[in-house]
Structures are given as C-alpha cells and as structure tokens.
PDB file of N, CA, C and O in Angstrom, chain B, residues numbered from 101:
ATOM      1  N   MET B 101       8.936   9.759   7.920  1.00  0.00           N
ATOM      2  CA  MET B 101       7.786   8.967   8.261  1.00  0.00           C
ATOM      3  C   MET B 101       6.652   9.322   7.301  1.00  0.00           C
ATOM      4  O   MET B 101       6.422  10.492   6.994  1.00  0.00           O
ATOM      5  N   HIS B 102       5.956   8.298   6.839  1.00  0.00           N
ATOM      6  CA  HIS B 102       4.869   8.499   5.887  1.00  0.00           C
ATOM      7  C   HIS B 102       3.557   7.991   6.462  1.00  0.00           C
ATOM      8  O   HIS B 102       3.537   7.086   7.297  1.00  0.00           O
ATOM      9  N   SER B 103       2.468   8.584   6.004  1.00  0.00           N
ATOM     10  CA  SER B 103       1.162   8.087   6.414  1.00  0.00           C
ATOM     11  C   SER B 103       0.843   6.829   5.607  1.00  0.00           C
ATOM     12  O   SER B 103       1.492   6.541   4.602  1.00  0.00           O
ATOM     13  N   ILE B 104      -0.140   6.104   6.052  1.00  0.00           N
ATOM     14  CA  ILE B 104      -0.552   4.898   5.324  1.00  0.00           C
ATOM     15  C   ILE B 104      -1.003   5.269   3.919  1.00  0.00           C
ATOM     16  O   ILE B 104      -0.724   4.543   2.965  1.00  0.00           O
ATOM     17  N   LYS B 105      -1.704   6.403   3.784  1.00  0.00           N
ATOM     18  CA  LYS B 105      -2.160   6.843   2.464  1.00  0.00           C
ATOM     19  C   LYS B 105      -0.976   7.105   1.536  1.00  0.00           C
ATOM     20  O   LYS B 105      -0.990   6.690   0.377  1.00  0.00           O
ATOM     21  N   GLN B 106       0.044   7.788   2.041  1.00  0.00           N
ATOM     22  CA  GLN B 106       1.229   8.070   1.223  1.00  0.00           C
ATOM     23  C   GLN B 106       1.940   6.770   0.838  1.00  0.00           C
ATOM     24  O   GLN B 106       2.412   6.622  -0.290  1.00  0.00           O
ATOM     25  N   PHE B 107       2.011   5.845   1.774  1.00  0.00           N
ATOM     26  CA  PHE B 107       2.627   4.546   1.511  1.00  0.00           C
ATOM     27  C   PHE B 107       1.876   3.826   0.387  1.00  0.00           C
ATOM     28  O   PHE B 107       2.491   3.321  -0.551  1.00  0.00           O
ATOM     29  N   CYS B 108       0.554   3.783   0.487  1.00  0.00           N
ATOM     30  CA  CYS B 108      -0.257   3.112  -0.538  1.00  0.00           C
ATOM     31  C   CYS B 108      -0.182   3.833  -1.878  1.00  0.00           C
ATOM     32  O   CYS B 108      -0.168   3.192  -2.929  1.00  0.00           O
ATOM     33  N   ASP B 109      -0.135   5.156  -1.845  1.00  0.00           N
ATOM     34  CA  ASP B 109       0.015   5.923  -3.090  1.00  0.00           C
ATOM     35  C   ASP B 109       1.336   5.587  -3.783  1.00  0.00           C
ATOM     36  O   ASP B 109       1.390   5.503  -5.010  1.00  0.00           O
ATOM     37  N   LYS B 110       2.397   5.396  -3.003  1.00  0.00           N
ATOM     38  CA  LYS B 110       3.699   5.051  -3.586  1.00  0.00           C
ATOM     39  C   LYS B 110       3.633   3.647  -4.208  1.00  0.00           C
ATOM     40  O   LYS B 110       4.195   3.423  -5.280  1.00  0.00           O
ATOM     41  N   ILE B 111       2.960   2.713  -3.553  1.00  0.00           N
ATOM     42  CA  ILE B 111       2.788   1.370  -4.102  1.00  0.00           C
ATOM     43  C   ILE B 111       2.011   1.439  -5.419  1.00  0.00           C
ATOM     44  O   ILE B 111       2.366   0.772  -6.391  1.00  0.00           O
ATOM     45  N   ASP B 112       0.952   2.246  -5.444  1.00  0.00           N
ATOM     46  CA  ASP B 112       0.178   2.422  -6.685  1.00  0.00           C
ATOM     47  C   ASP B 112       1.058   2.998  -7.791  1.00  0.00           C
ATOM     48  O   ASP B 112       0.952   2.592  -8.948  1.00  0.00           O
ATOM     49  N   SER B 113       1.916   3.933  -7.437  1.00  0.00           N
ATOM     50  CA  SER B 113       2.833   4.536  -8.403  1.00  0.00           C
ATOM     51  C   SER B 113       3.792   3.489  -8.970  1.00  0.00           C
ATOM     52  O   SER B 113       4.044   3.453 -10.174  1.00  0.00           O
ATOM     53  N   ILE B 114       4.320   2.647  -8.097  1.00  0.00           N
ATOM     54  CA  ILE B 114       5.228   1.580  -8.545  1.00  0.00           C
ATOM     55  C   ILE B 114       4.486   0.623  -9.475  1.00  0.00           C
ATOM     56  O   ILE B 114       5.032   0.193 -10.492  1.00  0.00           O
ATOM     57  N   LYS B 115       3.259   0.294  -9.132  1.00  0.00           N
ATOM     58  CA  LYS B 115       2.454  -0.598  -9.981  1.00  0.00           C
ATOM     59  C   LYS B 115       2.241   0.023 -11.356  1.00  0.00           C
ATOM     60  O   LYS B 115       2.340  -0.664 -12.373  1.00  0.00           O
ATOM     61  N   SER B 116       1.954   1.303 -11.387  1.00  0.00           N
ATOM     62  CA  SER B 116       1.758   2.007 -12.658  1.00  0.00           C
ATOM     63  C   SER B 116       3.036   1.982 -13.509  1.00  0.00           C
ATOM     64  O   SER B 116       2.986   1.758 -14.719  1.00  0.00           O
ATOM     65  N   MET B 117       4.177   2.217 -12.855  1.00  0.00           N
ATOM     66  CA  MET B 117       5.449   2.185 -13.583  1.00  0.00           C
ATOM     67  C   MET B 117       5.753   0.772 -14.085  1.00  0.00           C
ATOM     68  O   MET B 117       6.304   0.611 -15.174  1.00  0.00           O
ATOM     69  N   ALA B 118       5.405  -0.243 -13.309  1.00  0.00           N
ATOM     70  CA  ALA B 118       5.633  -1.626 -13.725  1.00  0.00           C
ATOM     71  C   ALA B 118       4.761  -1.974 -14.935  1.00  0.00           C
ATOM     72  O   ALA B 118       5.208  -2.662 -15.852  1.00  0.00           O
ATOM     73  N   ASP B 119       3.518  -1.493 -14.928  1.00  0.00           N
ATOM     74  CA  ASP B 119       2.641  -1.726 -16.077  1.00  0.00           C
ATOM     75  C   ASP B 119       3.210  -1.069 -17.330  1.00  0.00           C
ATOM     76  O   ASP B 119       3.162  -1.645 -18.417  1.00  0.00           O
ATOM     77  N   ASP B 120       3.748   0.142 -17.173  1.00  0.00           N
ATOM     78  CA  ASP B 120       4.368   0.842 -18.289  1.00  0.00           C
ATOM     79  C   ASP B 120       5.616   0.091 -18.774  1.00  0.00           C
ATOM     80  O   ASP B 120       5.862  -0.009 -19.976  1.00  0.00           O
ATOM     81  N   LEU B 121       6.390  -0.429 -17.831  1.00  0.00           N
ATOM     82  CA  LEU B 121       7.601  -1.169 -18.182  1.00  0.00           C
ATOM     83  C   LEU B 121       7.289  -2.420 -19.000  1.00  0.00           C
ATOM     84  O   LEU B 121       8.034  -2.771 -19.916  1.00  0.00           O
ATOM     85  N   ARG B 122       6.191  -3.087 -18.669  1.00  0.00           N
ATOM     86  CA  ARG B 122       5.785  -4.286 -19.423  1.00  0.00           C
ATOM     87  C   ARG B 122       5.562  -3.976 -20.901  1.00  0.00           C
ATOM     88  O   ARG B 122       5.814  -4.814 -21.767  1.00  0.00           O
ATOM     89  N   LYS B 123       5.089  -2.773 -21.176  1.00  0.00           N
ATOM     90  CA  LYS B 123       4.777  -2.367 -22.553  1.00  0.00           C
ATOM     91  C   LYS B 123       5.988  -1.790 -23.279  1.00  0.00           C
ATOM     92  O   LYS B 123       5.921  -1.497 -24.473  1.00  0.00           O
ATOM     93  N   THR B 124       7.077  -1.631 -22.565  1.00  0.00           N
ATOM     94  CA  THR B 124       8.267  -1.004 -23.136  1.00  0.00           C
ATOM     95  C   THR B 124       9.054  -2.014 -23.966  1.00  0.00           C
ATOM     96  O   THR B 124       9.402  -3.082 -23.461  1.00  0.00           O
ATOM     97  N   PRO B 125       9.338  -1.702 -25.219  1.00  0.00           N
ATOM     98  CA  PRO B 125      10.133  -2.619 -26.040  1.00  0.00           C
ATOM     99  C   PRO B 125      11.588  -2.651 -25.563  1.00  0.00           C
ATOM    100  O   PRO B 125      12.094  -1.655 -25.045  1.00  0.00           O
ATOM    101  N   PRO B 126      12.244  -3.768 -25.733  1.00  0.00           N
ATOM    102  CA  PRO B 126      13.645  -3.891 -25.297  1.00  0.00           C
ATOM    103  C   PRO B 126      14.582  -2.866 -25.943  1.00  0.00           C
ATOM    104  O   PRO B 126      15.643  -2.560 -25.399  1.00  0.00           O
ATOM    105  N   SER B 127      14.193  -2.348 -27.084  1.00  0.00           N
ATOM    106  CA  SER B 127      15.046  -1.389 -27.792  1.00  0.00           C
ATOM    107  C   SER B 127      14.883   0.048 -27.271  1.00  0.00           C
ATOM    108  O   SER B 127      15.625   0.934 -27.696  1.00  0.00           O
ATOM    109  N   ASP B 128      13.942   0.294 -26.374  1.00  0.00           N
ATOM    110  CA  ASP B 128      13.701   1.639 -25.838  1.00  0.00           C
ATOM    111  C   ASP B 128      14.931   2.132 -25.085  1.00  0.00           C
ATOM    112  O   ASP B 128      15.425   1.446 -24.191  1.00  0.00           O
ATOM    113  N   PRO B 129      15.435   3.327 -25.442  1.00  0.00           N
ATOM    114  CA  PRO B 129      16.638   3.844 -24.772  1.00  0.00           C
ATOM    115  C   PRO B 129      16.400   4.183 -23.290  1.00  0.00           C
ATOM    116  O   PRO B 129      17.360   4.324 -22.532  1.00  0.00           O
ATOM    117  N   ASN B 130      15.159   4.311 -22.881  1.00  0.00           N
ATOM    118  CA  ASN B 130      14.832   4.643 -21.494  1.00  0.00           C
ATOM    119  C   ASN B 130      14.564   3.408 -20.632  1.00  0.00           C
ATOM    120  O   ASN B 130      14.209   3.542 -19.461  1.00  0.00           O
ATOM    121  N   LEU B 131      14.727   2.226 -21.187  1.00  0.00           N
ATOM    122  CA  LEU B 131      14.419   0.993 -20.471  1.00  0.00           C
ATOM    123  C   LEU B 131      15.198   0.874 -19.162  1.00  0.00           C
ATOM    124  O   LEU B 131      14.619   0.609 -18.109  1.00  0.00           O
ATOM    125  N   LYS B 132      16.502   1.070 -19.235  1.00  0.00           N
ATOM    126  CA  LYS B 132      17.340   0.949 -18.037  1.00  0.00           C
ATOM    127  C   LYS B 132      16.923   1.964 -16.979  1.00  0.00           C
ATOM    128  O   LYS B 132      16.857   1.635 -15.794  1.00  0.00           O
ATOM    129  N   ASN B 133      16.643   3.187 -17.398  1.00  0.00           N
ATOM    130  CA  ASN B 133      16.215   4.225 -16.463  1.00  0.00           C
ATOM    131  C   ASN B 133      14.893   3.847 -15.785  1.00  0.00           C
ATOM    132  O   ASN B 133      14.743   4.041 -14.579  1.00  0.00           O
ATOM    133  N   LYS B 134      13.948   3.317 -16.538  1.00  0.00           N
ATOM    134  CA  LYS B 134      12.658   2.913 -15.965  1.00  0.00           C
ATOM    135  C   LYS B 134      12.856   1.833 -14.904  1.00  0.00           C
ATOM    136  O   LYS B 134      12.232   1.882 -13.844  1.00  0.00           O
ATOM    137  N   ILE B 135      13.709   0.874 -15.181  1.00  0.00           N
ATOM    138  CA  ILE B 135      13.990  -0.200 -14.221  1.00  0.00           C
ATOM    139  C   ILE B 135      14.622   0.374 -12.957  1.00  0.00           C
ATOM    140  O   ILE B 135      14.238   0.012 -11.845  1.00  0.00           O
ATOM    141  N   GLU B 136      15.586   1.263 -13.130  1.00  0.00           N
ATOM    142  CA  GLU B 136      16.277   1.838 -11.979  1.00  0.00           C
ATOM    143  C   GLU B 136      15.351   2.689 -11.104  1.00  0.00           C
ATOM    144  O   GLU B 136      15.492   2.700  -9.881  1.00  0.00           O
ATOM    145  N   VAL B 137      14.411   3.395 -11.720  1.00  0.00           N
ATOM    146  CA  VAL B 137      13.460   4.205 -10.952  1.00  0.00           C
ATOM    147  C   VAL B 137      12.554   3.293 -10.126  1.00  0.00           C
ATOM    148  O   VAL B 137      12.291   3.577  -8.958  1.00  0.00           O
ATOM    149  N   ILE B 138      12.080   2.208 -10.719  1.00  0.00           N
ATOM    150  CA  ILE B 138      11.246   1.255  -9.986  1.00  0.00           C
ATOM    151  C   ILE B 138      12.034   0.642  -8.827  1.00  0.00           C
ATOM    152  O   ILE B 138      11.526   0.541  -7.711  1.00  0.00           O
ATOM    153  N   GLN B 139      13.262   0.238  -9.093  1.00  0.00           N
ATOM    154  CA  GLN B 139      14.089  -0.341  -8.037  1.00  0.00           C
ATOM    155  C   GLN B 139      14.337   0.666  -6.914  1.00  0.00           C
ATOM    156  O   GLN B 139      14.298   0.308  -5.736  1.00  0.00           O
ATOM    157  N   SER B 140      14.589   1.905  -7.273  1.00  0.00           N
ATOM    158  CA  SER B 140      14.822   2.953  -6.279  1.00  0.00           C
ATOM    159  C   SER B 140      13.588   3.174  -5.414  1.00  0.00           C
ATOM    160  O   SER B 140      13.689   3.266  -4.191  1.00  0.00           O
ATOM    161  N   ASP B 141      12.421   3.259  -6.051  1.00  0.00           N
ATOM    162  CA  ASP B 141      11.181   3.461  -5.297  1.00  0.00           C
ATOM    163  C   ASP B 141      10.872   2.267  -4.397  1.00  0.00           C
ATOM    164  O   ASP B 141      10.377   2.438  -3.283  1.00  0.00           O
ATOM    165  N   CYS B 142      11.163   1.063  -4.876  1.00  0.00           N
ATOM    166  CA  CYS B 142      10.951  -0.133  -4.048  1.00  0.00           C
ATOM    167  C   CYS B 142      11.848  -0.091  -2.819  1.00  0.00           C
ATOM    168  O   CYS B 142      11.425  -0.470  -1.728  1.00  0.00           O
ATOM    169  N   LEU B 143      13.062   0.360  -2.987  1.00  0.00           N
ATOM    170  CA  LEU B 143      13.981   0.473  -1.858  1.00  0.00           C
ATOM    171  C   LEU B 143      13.479   1.513  -0.858  1.00  0.00           C
ATOM    172  O   LEU B 143      13.548   1.293   0.352  1.00  0.00           O
ATOM    173  N   LEU B 144      12.978   2.637  -1.354  1.00  0.00           N
ATOM    174  CA  LEU B 144      12.423   3.653  -0.461  1.00  0.00           C
ATOM    175  C   LEU B 144      11.249   3.106   0.343  1.00  0.00           C
ATOM    176  O   LEU B 144      11.132   3.365   1.541  1.00  0.00           O
ATOM    177  N   VAL B 145      10.385   2.351  -0.321  1.00  0.00           N
ATOM    178  CA  VAL B 145       9.237   1.749   0.366  1.00  0.00           C
ATOM    179  C   VAL B 145       9.712   0.747   1.413  1.00  0.00           C
ATOM    180  O   VAL B 145       9.190   0.707   2.527  1.00  0.00           O
ATOM    181  N   ALA B 146      10.695  -0.053   1.051  1.00  0.00           N
ATOM    182  CA  ALA B 146      11.197  -1.079   1.967  1.00  0.00           C
ATOM    183  C   ALA B 146      11.871  -0.469   3.194  1.00  0.00           C
ATOM    184  O   ALA B 146      11.748  -1.000   4.298  1.00  0.00           O
ATOM    185  N   LYS B 147      12.573   0.630   3.011  1.00  0.00           N
ATOM    186  CA  LYS B 147      13.329   1.242   4.107  1.00  0.00           C
ATOM    187  C   LYS B 147      12.522   2.287   4.879  1.00  0.00           C
ATOM    188  O   LYS B 147      12.908   2.675   5.981  1.00  0.00           O
ATOM    189  N   GLY B 148      11.411   2.742   4.312  1.00  0.00           N
ATOM    190  CA  GLY B 148      10.644   3.816   4.932  1.00  0.00           C
ATOM    191  C   GLY B 148       9.863   3.363   6.145  1.00  0.00           C
ATOM    192  O   GLY B 148       9.581   2.178   6.320  1.00  0.00           O
ATOM    193  N   LYS B 149       9.520   4.325   6.975  1.00  0.00           N
ATOM    194  CA  LYS B 149       8.697   4.092   8.156  1.00  0.00           C
ATOM    195  C   LYS B 149       7.286   4.579   7.860  1.00  0.00           C
ATOM    196  O   LYS B 149       7.097   5.649   7.281  1.00  0.00           O
ATOM    197  N   VAL B 150       6.301   3.789   8.259  1.00  0.00           N
ATOM    198  CA  VAL B 150       4.909   4.154   8.050  1.00  0.00           C
ATOM    199  C   VAL B 150       4.289   4.484   9.394  1.00  0.00           C
ATOM    200  O   VAL B 150       4.372   3.697  10.336  1.00  0.00           O
ATOM    201  N   ASP B 151       3.665   5.653   9.479  1.00  0.00           N
ATOM    202  CA  ASP B 151       2.988   6.074  10.697  1.00  0.00           C
ATOM    203  C   ASP B 151       1.725   5.252  10.873  1.00  0.00           C
ATOM    204  O   ASP B 151       0.897   5.172   9.966  1.00  0.00           O
ATOM    205  N   ARG B 152       1.577   4.644  12.034  1.00  0.00           N
ATOM    206  CA  ARG B 152       0.382   3.843  12.306  1.00  0.00           C
ATOM    207  C   ARG B 152      -0.756   4.782  12.654  1.00  0.00           C
ATOM    208  O   ARG B 152      -0.827   5.298  13.770  1.00  0.00           O
ATOM    209  N   GLU B 153      -1.637   5.001  11.705  1.00  0.00           N
ATOM    210  CA  GLU B 153      -2.720   5.960  11.876  1.00  0.00           C
ATOM    211  C   GLU B 153      -3.934   5.381  12.572  1.00  0.00           C
ATOM    212  O   GLU B 153      -4.750   6.133  13.105  1.00  0.00           O
ATOM    213  N   TYR B 154      -4.074   4.077  12.582  1.00  0.00           N
ATOM    214  CA  TYR B 154      -5.335   3.503  13.009  1.00  0.00           C
ATOM    215  C   TYR B 154      -5.394   3.239  14.508  1.00  0.00           C
ATOM    216  O   TYR B 154      -5.877   4.093  15.252  1.00  0.00           O
ATOM    217  N   PHE B 155      -4.934   2.120  14.963  1.00  0.00           N
ATOM    218  CA  PHE B 155      -5.127   1.748  16.351  1.00  0.00           C
ATOM    219  C   PHE B 155      -3.855   1.199  16.966  1.00  0.00           C
ATOM    220  O   PHE B 155      -2.953   0.744  16.263  1.00  0.00           O
ATOM    221  N   THR B 156      -3.798   1.247  18.270  1.00  0.00           N
ATOM    222  CA  THR B 156      -2.631   0.729  18.959  1.00  0.00           C
ATOM    223  C   THR B 156      -2.913  -0.566  19.706  1.00  0.00           C
ATOM    224  O   THR B 156      -1.974  -1.246  20.120  1.00  0.00           O
ATOM    225  N   ASN B 157      -4.174  -0.924  19.890  1.00  0.00           N
ATOM    226  CA  ASN B 157      -4.455  -2.190  20.560  1.00  0.00           C
ATOM    227  C   ASN B 157      -5.753  -2.813  20.050  1.00  0.00           C
ATOM    228  O   ASN B 157      -6.550  -2.155  19.382  1.00  0.00           O
ATOM    229  N   ILE B 158      -5.947  -4.066  20.369  1.00  0.00           N
ATOM    230  CA  ILE B 158      -7.080  -4.834  19.842  1.00  0.00           C
ATOM    231  C   ILE B 158      -8.419  -4.292  20.320  1.00  0.00           C
ATOM    232  O   ILE B 158      -9.418  -4.419  19.612  1.00  0.00           O
ATOM    233  N   ASN B 159      -8.462  -3.696  21.495  1.00  0.00           N
ATOM    234  CA  ASN B 159      -9.727  -3.175  22.011  1.00  0.00           C
ATOM    235  C   ASN B 159     -10.297  -2.079  21.122  1.00  0.00           C
ATOM    236  O   ASN B 159     -11.516  -1.938  21.023  1.00  0.00           O
ATOM    237  N   ASP B 160      -9.438  -1.306  20.479  1.00  0.00           N
ATOM    238  CA  ASP B 160      -9.915  -0.271  19.564  1.00  0.00           C
ATOM    239  C   ASP B 160     -10.606  -0.875  18.356  1.00  0.00           C
ATOM    240  O   ASP B 160     -11.550  -0.282  17.833  1.00  0.00           O
ATOM    241  N   TYR B 161     -10.157  -2.047  17.896  1.00  0.00           N
ATOM    242  CA  TYR B 161     -10.808  -2.719  16.777  1.00  0.00           C
ATOM    243  C   TYR B 161     -12.190  -3.189  17.193  1.00  0.00           C
ATOM    244  O   TYR B 161     -13.153  -3.064  16.437  1.00  0.00           O
ATOM    245  N   GLU B 162     -12.283  -3.727  18.394  1.00  0.00           N
ATOM    246  CA  GLU B 162     -13.535  -4.315  18.840  1.00  0.00           C
ATOM    247  C   GLU B 162     -14.591  -3.269  19.159  1.00  0.00           C
ATOM    248  O   GLU B 162     -15.783  -3.561  19.063  1.00  0.00           O
ATOM    249  N   LYS B 163     -14.188  -2.053  19.538  1.00  0.00           N
ATOM    250  CA  LYS B 163     -15.147  -0.989  19.835  1.00  0.00           C
ATOM    251  C   LYS B 163     -15.821  -0.481  18.568  1.00  0.00           C
ATOM    252  O   LYS B 163     -16.949   0.009  18.621  1.00  0.00           O
ATOM    253  N   ASN B 164     -15.150  -0.593  17.447  1.00  0.00           N
ATOM    254  CA  ASN B 164     -15.672  -0.131  16.164  1.00  0.00           C
ATOM    255  C   ASN B 164     -15.992  -1.338  15.298  1.00  0.00           C
ATOM    256  O   ASN B 164     -15.898  -2.478  15.755  1.00  0.00           O
ATOM    257  N   ASN B 165     -16.360  -1.097  14.077  1.00  0.00           N
ATOM    258  CA  ASN B 165     -16.637  -2.173  13.140  1.00  0.00           C
ATOM    259  C   ASN B 165     -15.489  -2.325  12.160  1.00  0.00           C
ATOM    260  O   ASN B 165     -15.706  -2.463  10.956  1.00  0.00           O
ATOM    261  N   TYR B 166     -14.269  -2.301  12.675  1.00  0.00           N
ATOM    262  CA  TYR B 166     -13.083  -2.389  11.853  1.00  0.00           C
ATOM    263  C   TYR B 166     -12.593  -3.829  11.801  1.00  0.00           C
ATOM    264  O   TYR B 166     -12.671  -4.553  12.794  1.00  0.00           O
ATOM    265  N   ASP B 167     -12.090  -4.245  10.646  1.00  0.00           N
ATOM    266  CA  ASP B 167     -11.381  -5.521  10.602  1.00  0.00           C
ATOM    267  C   ASP B 167      -9.899  -5.201  10.761  1.00  0.00           C
ATOM    268  O   ASP B 167      -9.543  -4.039  10.958  1.00  0.00           O
ATOM    269  N   TYR B 168      -9.042  -6.191  10.681  1.00  0.00           N
ATOM    270  CA  TYR B 168      -7.628  -5.969  10.953  1.00  0.00           C
ATOM    271  C   TYR B 168      -6.914  -5.134   9.901  1.00  0.00           C
ATOM    272  O   TYR B 168      -5.779  -4.710  10.120  1.00  0.00           O
ATOM    273  N   SER B 169      -7.550  -4.892   8.774  1.00  0.00           N
ATOM    274  CA  SER B 169      -6.939  -4.037   7.758  1.00  0.00           C
ATOM    275  C   SER B 169      -7.236  -2.566   8.019  1.00  0.00           C
ATOM    276  O   SER B 169      -6.696  -1.696   7.336  1.00  0.00           O
ATOM    277  N   GLY B 170      -8.092  -2.279   9.004  1.00  0.00           N
ATOM    278  CA  GLY B 170      -8.455  -0.904   9.304  1.00  0.00           C
ATOM    279  C   GLY B 170      -9.657  -0.422   8.526  1.00  0.00           C
ATOM    280  O   GLY B 170      -9.951   0.773   8.533  1.00  0.00           O
ATOM    281  N   VAL B 171     -10.368  -1.328   7.846  1.00  0.00           N
ATOM    282  CA  VAL B 171     -11.542  -0.969   7.059  1.00  0.00           C
ATOM    283  C   VAL B 171     -12.727  -0.810   8.000  1.00  0.00           C
ATOM    284  O   VAL B 171     -12.981  -1.686   8.826  1.00  0.00           O
ATOM    285  N   ASP B 172     -13.450   0.289   7.886  1.00  0.00           N
ATOM    286  CA  ASP B 172     -14.635   0.528   8.700  1.00  0.00           C
ATOM    287  C   ASP B 172     -15.837  -0.035   7.956  1.00  0.00           C
ATOM    288  O   ASP B 172     -16.221   0.478   6.905  1.00  0.00           O
ATOM    289  N   HIS B 173     -16.422  -1.081   8.498  1.00  0.00           N
ATOM    290  CA  HIS B 173     -17.577  -1.721   7.864  1.00  0.00           C
ATOM    291  C   HIS B 173     -18.861  -1.038   8.308  1.00  0.00           C
ATOM    292  O   HIS B 173     -18.899  -0.434   9.380  1.00  0.00           O
ATOM    293  N   PRO B 174     -19.919  -1.125   7.497  1.00  0.00           N
ATOM    294  CA  PRO B 174     -21.211  -0.582   7.912  1.00  0.00           C
ATOM    295  C   PRO B 174     -21.624  -1.197   9.258  1.00  0.00           C
ATOM    296  O   PRO B 174     -21.254  -2.330   9.570  1.00  0.00           O
ATOM    297  N   SER B 175     -22.383  -0.448  10.041  1.00  0.00           N
ATOM    298  CA  SER B 175     -22.682  -0.858  11.413  1.00  0.00           C
ATOM    299  C   SER B 175     -23.379  -2.216  11.498  1.00  0.00           C
ATOM    300  O   SER B 175     -23.238  -2.896  12.514  1.00  0.00           O
ATOM    301  N   GLY B 176     -24.106  -2.629  10.500  1.00  0.00           N
ATOM    302  CA  GLY B 176     -24.817  -3.905  10.571  1.00  0.00           C
ATOM    303  C   GLY B 176     -23.993  -5.100  10.154  1.00  0.00           C
ATOM    304  O   GLY B 176     -24.438  -6.236  10.319  1.00  0.00           O
ATOM    305  N   LEU B 177     -22.817  -4.881   9.624  1.00  0.00           N
ATOM    306  CA  LEU B 177     -21.994  -5.975   9.118  1.00  0.00           C
ATOM    307  C   LEU B 177     -21.189  -6.591  10.234  1.00  0.00           C
ATOM    308  O   LEU B 177     -20.456  -5.898  10.939  1.00  0.00           O
ATOM    309  N   SER B 178     -21.323  -7.892  10.397  1.00  0.00           N
ATOM    310  CA  SER B 178     -20.578  -8.591  11.429  1.00  0.00           C
ATOM    311  C   SER B 178     -19.217  -9.006  10.889  1.00  0.00           C
ATOM    312  O   SER B 178     -19.094  -9.438   9.742  1.00  0.00           O
ATOM    313  N   ILE B 179     -18.203  -8.871  11.726  1.00  0.00           N
ATOM    314  CA  ILE B 179     -16.876  -9.317  11.325  1.00  0.00           C
ATOM    315  C   ILE B 179     -16.536 -10.669  11.923  1.00  0.00           C
ATOM    316  O   ILE B 179     -15.475 -11.227  11.641  1.00  0.00           O
ATOM    317  N   ASN B 180     -17.441 -11.203  12.757  1.00  0.00           N
ATOM    318  CA  ASN B 180     -17.251 -12.528  13.332  1.00  0.00           C
ATOM    319  C   ASN B 180     -18.091 -13.524  12.563  1.00  0.00           C
ATOM    320  O   ASN B 180     -19.268 -13.272  12.304  1.00  0.00           O
ATOM    321  N   GLU B 181     -17.510 -14.644  12.195  1.00  0.00           N
ATOM    322  CA  GLU B 181     -18.216 -15.628  11.373  1.00  0.00           C
ATOM    323  C   GLU B 181     -19.361 -16.293  12.117  1.00  0.00           C
ATOM    324  O   GLU B 181     -20.342 -16.689  11.488  1.00  0.00           O
ATOM    325  N   ASP B 182     -19.270 -16.429  13.443  1.00  0.00           N
ATOM    326  CA  ASP B 182     -20.301 -17.153  14.178  1.00  0.00           C
ATOM    327  C   ASP B 182     -21.470 -16.274  14.586  1.00  0.00           C
ATOM    328  O   ASP B 182     -22.362 -16.759  15.283  1.00  0.00           O
ATOM    329  N   GLU B 183     -21.516 -15.016  14.190  1.00  0.00           N
ATOM    330  CA  GLU B 183     -22.650 -14.149  14.511  1.00  0.00           C
ATOM    331  C   GLU B 183     -23.663 -14.123  13.401  1.00  0.00           C
ATOM    332  O   GLU B 183     -24.681 -13.440  13.510  1.00  0.00           O
TER     333      GLU B 183
END
C-alpha cells in the first residue's frame, strides 16, 4: 500500500523517464531497456493500492475548505459557484 504522495511521486518519475525517452535516438542501445522500465513502473502503478489519506465521507469535505481533489483552499475562497 502506498500513500498518495508516493503514488504521485511515482507518476512524476514515469513522466521524467518518458521525457528522457522522447530525446533518446532510435540507435541508443538502452532504448529497449528504457521502454521496459516505463512499462514495468506503469504496471506497478496500475496494480498498486493507494492509501486514502484524506477523507472517508462528503461531510469531511464540507467541514473544511477542501475540493474533491483534497486541496485545502484559503479560508476565504468559496468552492461553490453560487456563493
């Protein structure tokens, strides 16, 4: 089980490897290895369990200034459009 931070860090890592892969010439002897590492990490992300660190029900969102992504907004910021 991974925390949300660890999950996001792994996604950032995959993005970094993908950016590096884009710059890799087809003649690079490590090309196949780079592709396989990205595929392996994607599989780990897909199969892994993420620990829900934030909330378990909607009332917890409404008590705080959180939107559905778990972002804590400054106290004066409204998350409802009609306010």
